[in-house]
C-alpha positions as CSV (number, residue, x, y, z in Angstrom):
1,X,0.0,0.0,0.0
2,X,2.8,2.4,0.8
3,X,4.4,1.8,-2.6
4,X,1.0,2.6,-4.2
5,X,0.8,5.9,-2.4
6,X,4.4,6.8,-3.2
7,X,4.0,5.9,-6.9
8,X,0.8,7.9,-7.2
9,X,2.1,11.1,-5.6
10,X,3.9,12.4,-8.7
11,X,0.7,12.1,-10.7
12,X,-1.1,14.2,-8.0
13,X,1.6,16.8,-8.1
14,X,1.4,16.9,-11.9
15,X,-2.3,17.3,-11.8
16,X,-2.1,20.2,-9.4
17,X,0.6,21.9,-11.4
18,X,-1.5,21.6,-14.5
19,X,-4.4,23.2,-12.7
20,X,-2.3,26.0,-11.4
21,X,-0.9,26.7,-14.9
22,X,-4.5,26.7,-16.3
23,X,-5.7,29.2,-13.8
24,X,-2.6,31.4,-14.2
25,X,-3.2,31.5,-18.0
26,X,-6.9,32.5,-17.4
27,X,-5.9,35.3,-15.1
28,X,-3.3,36.5,-17.6
29,X,-5.9,36.4,-20.4
30,X,-8.4,38.3,-18.3
31,X,-5.8,41.0,-17.6
32,X,-4.9,41.3,-21.3
33,X,-8.6,41.8,-22.2
34,X,-8.8,44.7,-19.7
35,X,-10.8,42.7,-17.2
36,X,-14.1,43.2,-19.1
37,X,-14.9,39.5,-19.0
38,X,-14.2,39.3,-15.3
39,X,-16.6,42.0,-14.0
40,X,-18.1,45.4,-14.9
41,X,-16.2,48.6,-14.4
42,X,-18.8,49.8,-11.9
43,X,-18.1,46.8,-9.7
44,X,-14.4,47.4,-9.8
45,X,-14.9,51.0,-8.5
46,X,-17.2,49.9,-5.7
47,X,-15.9,48.5,-2.3
48,X,-15.2,44.8,-2.4
49,X,-17.8,42.4,-0.9
50,X,-17.6,41.3,2.7
51,X,-19.0,37.9,1.9
52,X,-18.8,36.0,-1.4
53,X,-21.3,33.1,-1.8
54,X,-20.8,30.3,-4.2
55,X,-23.9,28.2,-4.9
56,X,-24.0,25.6,-7.6
57,X,-26.4,22.9,-8.9
58,X,-28.6,21.8,-11.8
59,X,-32.2,23.0,-11.5
60,X,-33.3,20.1,-13.8
61,X,-32.1,17.4,-11.4
62,X,-34.4,17.4,-8.4
63,X,-32.6,18.3,-5.2
64,X,-29.5,19.5,-7.1
65,X,-31.5,22.8,-7.5
66,X,-30.9,23.6,-3.8
67,X,-27.9,25.8,-4.5
68,X,-29.5,27.9,-7.3
69,X,-32.8,28.3,-5.3
70,X,-30.9,29.7,-2.2
71,X,-28.7,31.8,-4.5
72,X,-31.8,33.5,-5.9
73,X,-33.2,34.2,-2.4
74,X,-29.9,35.9,-1.4
75,X,-29.6,37.9,-4.6
76,X,-33.2,39.2,-4.1
77,X,-32.0,40.9,-0.8
78,X,-29.8,43.2,-2.9
79,X,-27.1,43.7,-0.3
80,X,-24.1,45.5,-1.7
81,X,-21.6,43.8,0.6
82,X,-22.9,40.4,-0.5
83,X,-21.7,38.8,-3.7
84,X,-23.5,35.7,-5.0
85,X,-22.0,33.5,-7.7
86,X,-24.2,30.8,-9.1
87,X,-23.2,28.1,-11.6
88,X,-24.0,24.5,-12.7
89,X,-20.9,23.3,-10.8
90,X,-18.0,24.7,-8.9
91,X,-15.0,24.7,-11.2
92,X,-11.4,25.8,-11.1
93,X,-12.0,29.1,-12.9
94,X,-14.0,30.2,-9.8
95,X,-10.6,30.8,-8.1
96,X,-10.6,34.2,-9.8
97,X,-13.9,35.1,-8.1
98,X,-12.4,34.8,-4.6
99,X,-11.5,38.3,-3.6
100,X,-8.9,39.2,-1.1
101,X,-10.5,40.3,2.2
102,X,-13.8,38.7,1.4
103,X,-14.9,35.7,3.4
104,X,-16.4,32.8,1.4
105,X,-19.5,30.7,1.9
106,X,-20.1,27.7,-0.3
107,X,-23.6,26.2,-0.6
108,X,-24.3,22.7,-2.0
109,X,-26.8,20.0,-1.9
110,X,-25.5,17.3,0.4
111,X,-26.2,13.6,1.0
112,X,-24.0,13.7,4.0
113,X,-26.7,14.8,6.4
114,X,-30.2,13.4,6.9
115,X,-32.2,16.6,7.1
116,X,-32.0,20.3,7.5
117,X,-28.5,21.9,7.0
118,X,-25.1,21.9,8.6
119,X,-22.5,24.7,8.5
120,X,-18.9,23.6,8.4
121,X,-15.8,25.7,8.6
122,X,-13.3,24.6,5.9
123,X,-9.8,25.4,4.7
124,X,-7.5,24.6,1.8
125,X,-6.8,20.9,1.2
126,X,-5.0,18.9,-1.4
127,X,-7.5,16.1,-0.8
128,X,-10.8,16.1,-2.7
129,X,-11.9,16.0,-6.3
130,X,-10.7,18.5,-8.8
131,X,-10.0,18.9,-12.5
132,X,-10.4,21.7,-15.0
133,X,-14.1,20.9,-15.1
134,X,-15.1,20.4,-11.4
135,X,-13.5,21.0,-8.0
136,X,-14.3,20.7,-4.3
137,X,-14.5,23.8,-2.2
138,X,-11.4,22.7,-0.2
139,X,-9.4,22.0,-3.3
140,X,-10.5,25.4,-4.8
141,X,-9.1,27.2,-1.8
142,X,-5.9,25.2,-2.1
143,X,-5.6,26.3,-5.8
144,X,-6.2,29.9,-4.7
145,X,-3.2,29.8,-2.3
146,X,-1.0,28.2,-4.9
147,X,-1.9,30.6,-7.7
148,X,-2.4,33.8,-5.8
149,X,0.5,33.3,-3.4
150,X,-1.5,34.4,-0.4
151,X,-3.6,32.7,2.3
152,X,-7.1,31.7,1.4
153,X,-9.9,33.7,3.1
154,X,-12.0,32.4,5.9
155,X,-14.4,29.9,4.4
156,X,-17.5,27.9,5.3
157,X,-19.5,25.1,3.6
158,X,-23.2,25.0,4.0
159,X,-24.4,21.4,3.6
160,X,-28.2,21.3,2.7
161,X,-29.9,17.9,2.9
162,X,-30.6,16.3,-0.5
163,X,-31.8,12.9,-1.6
164,X,-33.3,12.9,-5.1
165,X,-31.3,13.8,-8.2
166,X,-33.4,12.4,-11.0
167,X,-33.4,14.3,-14.3
168,X,-36.5,16.4,-14.8
169,X,-37.7,16.0,-11.2
170,X,-38.7,18.7,-8.7
171,X,-36.9,19.0,-5.3
172,X,-38.2,16.3,-2.9
173,X,-39.8,16.7,0.5
174,X,-36.5,16.5,2.4
175,X,-34.9,19.1,0.2
176,X,-37.9,21.5,0.4
177,X,-37.8,21.4,4.2
178,X,-34.0,21.8,4.2
179,X,-34.2,24.8,1.7
180,X,-36.7,26.5,4.0
181,X,-34.5,26.0,7.1
182,X,-31.3,27.0,5.3
183,X,-33.1,30.0,3.7
184,X,-34.3,31.3,7.1
185,X,-30.8,30.9,8.5
186,X,-29.1,32.7,5.6
187,X,-31.7,35.6,5.4
188,X,-31.4,36.0,9.2
189,X,-27.6,36.1,8.9
190,X,-27.6,38.7,6.1
191,X,-30.2,40.9,7.9
192,X,-27.9,41.2,10.9
193,X,-25.5,43.3,8.8
194,X,-22.0,42.8,7.4
195,X,-20.3,43.6,10.7
196,X,-21.9,40.6,12.3
197,X,-21.6,38.0,9.5
198,X,-18.2,36.5,10.6
199,X,-19.2,36.3,14.3
200,X,-22.5,34.6,13.5
201,X,-20.9,32.1,11.1
202,X,-18.3,31.1,13.7
203,X,-21.0,30.7,16.4
204,X,-23.1,28.4,14.1
205,X,-20.2,25.9,13.5
């Protein structure tokens, strides 16, 4: 077993180096294009967000719609200090959406819990799934540190209970209840104001 781990480590390092090179190229391309693809000029002139939320999932696959549904509720609050990024999946290019000084909250449908939601404080890790197409939150934070050459921001992962992922299905009963519970928590958090967000997130873990 030890030989297996030793022999596989060069492959892991090669994969990480490939991913860092890929992100570095994308950052350079964004800079050469004047940053227009990255975000509007008006956003660049405004103060940075206090909290960046990543929510991902497929609205056509039952409970996988959890992330997009909660992202929509947060965007509807129209809070300037809150930045919400929604996508079909978390991918390595999202490393460029992590802003220095902004805490990060990841939201995902989870089969790891039976009901409701669970908030977990996370940090960078080389363990976990990643490629140029999909990546775990912990691996994304690790890529951030490797490419940006600075510590990753404080980060949390909100697990929201999910069970059914059938194509064309609506969210199931477990997910609907979990969405309501997680939604109340998130809205209550945001309503307390940016100055309290970090303290409340730490208390909830």
